[in-house]
C-alpha positions as CSV (number, residue, x, y, z in Angstrom):
1,M,20.4,4.6,-12.5
2,T,19.7,5.0,-8.9
3,T,17.7,2.3,-6.8
4,R,14.4,2.9,-5.5
5,R,14.0,2.6,-1.9
6,K,11.7,0.3,0.1
7,Y,10.1,1.3,3.1
8,S,8.5,-1.1,5.6
9,K,5.1,-1.5,6.6
10,E,5.9,-0.3,9.8
11,F,7.8,2.8,8.8
12,K,5.0,3.9,6.8
13,L,2.8,3.2,9.5
14,D,4.6,5.5,11.9
15,A,5.0,8.0,8.9
16,V,1.6,8.1,8.9
17,S,0.9,8.4,12.5
18,L,3.2,11.9,12.5
19,V,0.3,13.0,10.2
20,T,-2.6,11.6,11.7
21,D,-1.9,11.4,15.4
22,Q,0.7,14.0,16.3
23,G,-0.4,16.8,14.3
24,Y,2.9,17.1,12.0
25,T,1.6,18.5,8.3
26,R,2.7,16.0,5.6
27,V,5.5,18.4,4.6
28,E,7.2,18.9,7.9
29,A,6.8,15.1,8.4
30,A,8.0,13.8,5.3
31,R,11.3,16.4,5.4
32,S,11.9,15.0,9.2
33,L,11.9,11.5,7.7
34,D,13.9,12.3,4.4
35,I,10.9,11.3,2.0
36,C,8.5,13.0,-0.7
37,A,5.9,14.9,0.6
38,Q,3.8,13.5,-2.1
39,M,4.6,9.7,-1.1
40,L,3.4,10.5,2.4
41,G,0.2,11.9,1.2
42,R,-0.2,8.5,-0.8
43,W,0.8,6.6,2.4
44,V,-1.6,8.7,4.3
45,K,-4.7,8.1,1.6
46,E,-4.0,4.2,1.5
47,H,-4.1,3.8,5.0
48,Q,-7.4,5.8,5.6
49,T,-9.2,4.2,3.0
50,G,-7.3,0.8,3.4
51,D,-9.1,-1.1,6.0
52,D,-6.3,-3.0,7.3
53,Q,-5.1,-3.8,3.9
54,A,-2.9,-0.9,3.5
55,F,0.6,-1.5,2.7
56,R,0.6,-5.2,1.9
57,G,3.7,-5.2,-0.2
58,N,4.8,-5.8,-3.7
59,G,2.6,-9.2,-5.1
60,K,0.5,-9.7,-2.0
61,L,-3.2,-9.4,-3.1
62,T,-6.2,-8.6,-1.2
63,P,-8.9,-11.3,-0.5
64,E,-10.9,-10.2,-3.4
65,Q,-8.0,-10.1,-5.9
66,E,-7.3,-13.6,-4.9
67,E,-10.7,-14.8,-5.6
68,I,-10.8,-13.1,-9.1
69,K,-7.6,-14.9,-9.8
70,K,-8.7,-18.2,-8.9
71,L,-12.1,-17.5,-10.5
72,K,-10.5,-16.6,-13.7
73,V,-8.4,-20.0,-13.6
74,Q,-11.4,-21.9,-13.0
75,V,-13.4,-20.4,-16.0
76,K,-10.6,-21.2,-18.3
77,R,-10.4,-24.6,-17.2
78,L,-14.0,-25.0,-17.6
79,E,-13.8,-23.4,-21.1
80,M,-11.3,-26.2,-22.0
81,E,-13.3,-28.9,-20.9
82,K,-15.9,-27.8,-22.7
């Protein structure tokens, strides 16, 4: 069984830069970096719609997700008090 490769945020940003800034196609950039073109496409899409939240890493929540989590805990606590 193979293990999943993990890529740093810097690597992903550099890979996305090849496509968005330097004019490489996704296939060319993916081939030169030895990664899957579909994965690079996901990275480009996430970067374009991520508004500085792209490539947060595993387990790191967006501010909205953190607020929802806190509110759920508060609701549960209040229900228990009731």
